[in-house]
C-alpha positions in Angstrom: -156.7 33.9 -30.8 -153.0 33.9 -31.1 -151.2 30.7 -32.1 -148.7 31.2 -29.3 -151.4 31.0 -26.6 -151.3 27.2 -26.6 -147.5 26.9 -26.4 -146.0 26.5 -22.9 -143.7 29.3 -22.1 -140.1 28.2 -21.6 -138.7 28.7 -18.2 -136.7 31.8 -17.8 -133.3 32.1 -16.1 -133.5 30.8 -12.5 -133.0 33.4 -9.9 -130.2 32.7 -7.5 -131.2 31.5 -4.1 -130.3 33.9 -1.3 -130.2 32.3 2.1 -132.3 34.3 4.6 -134.3 36.2 2.0 -138.0 36.7 2.8 -140.2 34.0 1.4 -143.7 35.5 1.9 -144.1 36.5 -1.7 -143.1 33.1 -3.1 -145.8 30.7 -4.4 -146.1 27.1 -3.4 -144.5 26.1 -6.6 -141.6 28.5 -6.0 -141.1 27.1 -2.6 -141.1 23.5 -3.8 -138.6 24.4 -6.5 -136.4 26.1 -4.0 -136.5 23.0 -1.7 -135.6 20.8 -4.7 -132.7 23.0 -5.7 -131.4 23.3 -2.2 -131.7 19.5 -1.7 -129.7 18.8 -4.8 -127.1 21.3 -3.7 -126.9 19.7 -0.2 -126.4 16.3 -1.9 -123.6 17.7 -4.2 -121.8 19.3 -1.2 -122.1 16.1 0.8 -120.6 14.1 -2.0 -117.7 16.4 -2.2 -117.2 16.3 1.5 -117.2 12.5 1.5 -114.6 12.5 -1.3 -112.4 14.9 0.5 -112.6 12.9 3.8 -111.8 9.7 1.9 -108.8 11.4 0.3 -107.7 12.7 3.8 -107.9 9.1 5.2 -105.9 7.7 2.3 -103.2 10.4 2.7 -103.0 9.8 6.4 -102.6 6.0 5.8 -100.0 6.6 3.2 -97.9 8.9 5.4 -98.4 7.1 8.7 -95.3 5.7 10.2 
């Protein structure tokens, strides 16, 4: 028995998500992790979009005659 057998393996580098890539070889855990990563990215992009729209509205109000 090796002492390292009981230690959990640290996660390796996360592979980049490529939109449109085949998913047939992915495990259920891989697919769930992919959904979580994409959901977080969607939320991040949506927050940036809201901030830019608010900035646009504020600028329009400032320069409106």
